[in-house]
C-alpha beads as a LAMMPS data file, in Angstrom:
LAMMPS data file: protein, C-alpha beads

109 atoms
108 bonds

1 atom types
1 bond types

-500.0 500.0 xlo xhi
-500.0 500.0 ylo yhi
-500.0 500.0 zlo zhi

Masses

1 110.0

Atoms # bond

1 1 1 301.704 -322.026 373.718
2 1 1 302.420 -324.690 376.322
3 1 1 304.252 -327.174 374.140
4 1 1 305.912 -330.261 375.562
5 1 1 308.676 -332.081 373.707
6 1 1 309.157 -335.792 374.383
7 1 1 312.581 -337.235 373.601
8 1 1 311.834 -340.510 371.835
9 1 1 315.341 -341.897 371.341
10 1 1 318.610 -342.271 373.213
11 1 1 320.726 -339.107 373.269
12 1 1 323.928 -338.128 375.056
13 1 1 323.319 -334.372 375.218
14 1 1 320.511 -331.899 374.658
15 1 1 322.543 -330.488 371.756
16 1 1 321.360 -333.461 369.713
17 1 1 317.740 -332.287 369.813
18 1 1 318.102 -328.476 369.658
19 1 1 317.001 -328.319 366.011
20 1 1 314.049 -330.661 366.621
21 1 1 312.446 -328.807 369.526
22 1 1 309.699 -326.488 368.212
23 1 1 309.893 -322.806 369.082
24 1 1 307.618 -322.170 372.039
25 1 1 308.305 -325.498 373.742
26 1 1 308.429 -324.918 377.492
27 1 1 308.950 -328.476 378.766
28 1 1 311.237 -331.284 377.725
29 1 1 310.598 -334.800 378.940
30 1 1 313.489 -337.234 378.601
31 1 1 313.016 -340.393 380.640
32 1 1 315.504 -343.264 380.589
33 1 1 317.225 -342.173 377.351
34 1 1 320.887 -342.277 378.441
35 1 1 321.205 -338.479 378.601
36 1 1 324.605 -337.509 380.038
37 1 1 324.862 -333.760 379.443
38 1 1 322.657 -330.670 379.594
39 1 1 324.889 -328.991 377.014
40 1 1 322.708 -327.143 374.516
41 1 1 319.954 -326.148 376.949
42 1 1 321.007 -322.491 376.698
43 1 1 319.972 -322.589 373.010
44 1 1 316.420 -323.675 373.874
45 1 1 315.213 -320.230 374.850
46 1 1 311.593 -321.052 375.689
47 1 1 312.298 -324.172 377.744
48 1 1 311.709 -323.538 381.438
49 1 1 311.149 -327.051 382.776
50 1 1 313.089 -330.285 382.342
51 1 1 311.896 -333.760 383.332
52 1 1 315.005 -335.909 383.026
53 1 1 314.321 -338.999 385.130
54 1 1 316.620 -342.043 385.105
55 1 1 319.416 -340.802 382.872
56 1 1 323.187 -340.473 383.385
57 1 1 323.548 -336.743 384.144
58 1 1 326.566 -336.049 386.344
59 1 1 326.803 -332.239 386.158
60 1 1 324.319 -329.386 386.290
61 1 1 326.835 -326.778 385.164
62 1 1 325.253 -326.318 381.734
63 1 1 322.105 -324.846 383.309
64 1 1 323.982 -321.534 383.527
65 1 1 322.713 -319.277 380.756
66 1 1 319.469 -321.196 380.294
67 1 1 315.917 -320.126 381.131
68 1 1 315.249 -323.317 383.092
69 1 1 313.541 -322.739 386.438
70 1 1 312.153 -326.227 387.065
71 1 1 314.236 -329.391 387.096
72 1 1 313.259 -332.956 387.887
73 1 1 316.286 -335.264 387.784
74 1 1 315.625 -338.174 390.118
75 1 1 317.468 -341.324 389.123
76 1 1 320.558 -339.436 387.880
77 1 1 324.050 -339.523 389.448
78 1 1 323.824 -335.781 390.268
79 1 1 320.409 -336.020 391.950
80 1 1 321.743 -336.214 395.502
81 1 1 324.041 -333.217 394.935
82 1 1 321.073 -331.255 393.559
83 1 1 319.034 -332.068 396.669
84 1 1 321.785 -331.706 399.289
85 1 1 324.170 -329.029 398.039
86 1 1 321.706 -326.949 396.010
87 1 1 318.562 -327.748 398.041
88 1 1 316.664 -328.594 394.864
89 1 1 317.044 -325.044 393.554
90 1 1 317.911 -324.361 389.920
91 1 1 318.734 -320.777 390.893
92 1 1 321.311 -322.033 393.413
93 1 1 322.907 -324.172 390.699
94 1 1 323.091 -321.204 388.326
95 1 1 324.557 -318.945 390.999
96 1 1 327.155 -321.535 392.036
97 1 1 328.403 -322.376 388.554
98 1 1 327.930 -318.828 387.270
99 1 1 330.297 -317.525 389.937
100 1 1 332.858 -320.125 388.937
101 1 1 332.883 -318.648 385.429
102 1 1 333.383 -315.080 386.656
103 1 1 336.869 -313.817 385.744
104 1 1 339.068 -313.192 388.742
105 1 1 339.899 -309.548 389.422
106 1 1 343.633 -309.229 388.658
107 1 1 344.006 -306.871 391.641
108 1 1 343.373 -309.680 394.136
109 1 1 345.229 -312.911 394.870

Bonds

1 1 1 2
2 1 2 3
3 1 3 4
4 1 4 5
5 1 5 6
6 1 6 7
7 1 7 8
8 1 8 9
9 1 9 10
10 1 10 11
11 1 11 12
12 1 12 13
13 1 13 14
14 1 14 15
15 1 15 16
16 1 16 17
17 1 17 18
18 1 18 19
19 1 19 20
20 1 20 21
21 1 21 22
22 1 22 23
23 1 23 24
24 1 24 25
25 1 25 26
26 1 26 27
27 1 27 28
28 1 28 29
29 1 29 30
30 1 30 31
31 1 31 32
32 1 32 33
33 1 33 34
34 1 34 35
35 1 35 36
36 1 36 37
37 1 37 38
38 1 38 39
39 1 39 40
40 1 40 41
41 1 41 42
42 1 42 43
43 1 43 44
44 1 44 45
45 1 45 46
46 1 46 47
47 1 47 48
48 1 48 49
49 1 49 50
50 1 50 51
51 1 51 52
52 1 52 53
53 1 53 54
54 1 54 55
55 1 55 56
56 1 56 57
57 1 57 58
58 1 58 59
59 1 59 60
60 1 60 61
61 1 61 62
62 1 62 63
63 1 63 64
64 1 64 65
65 1 65 66
66 1 66 67
67 1 67 68
68 1 68 69
69 1 69 70
70 1 70 71
71 1 71 72
72 1 72 73
73 1 73 74
74 1 74 75
75 1 75 76
76 1 76 77
77 1 77 78
78 1 78 79
79 1 79 80
80 1 80 81
81 1 81 82
82 1 82 83
83 1 83 84
84 1 84 85
85 1 85 86
86 1 86 87
87 1 87 88
88 1 88 89
89 1 89 90
90 1 90 91
91 1 91 92
92 1 92 93
93 1 93 94
94 1 94 95
95 1 95 96
96 1 96 97
97 1 97 98
98 1 98 99
99 1 99 100
100 1 100 101
101 1 101 102
102 1 102 103
103 1 103 104
104 1 104 105
105 1 105 106
106 1 106 107
107 1 107 108
108 1 108 109
């Protein structure tokens, strides 16, 4: 099933639509809807691609723990960071923020 879910209203985070997205949806399209946060994406297990043009996303940190492999975020405040620092790679984002969440070994300072 190659379902696509179109966000048809303004939302601040993906958490607001988690219960509306049908099981099996692999793409979410949210264009110019004021989206600020990717929080909740980890609960959308089938979603692998996000089209989030012209929103207000400032952080990609919430991609950690998700199944997202494709991300299109032009027109967002974090777009340049995604291109420059992470070279447009979702995997690089996940590795970067995932390492930040790793507990520090108490044997090292």
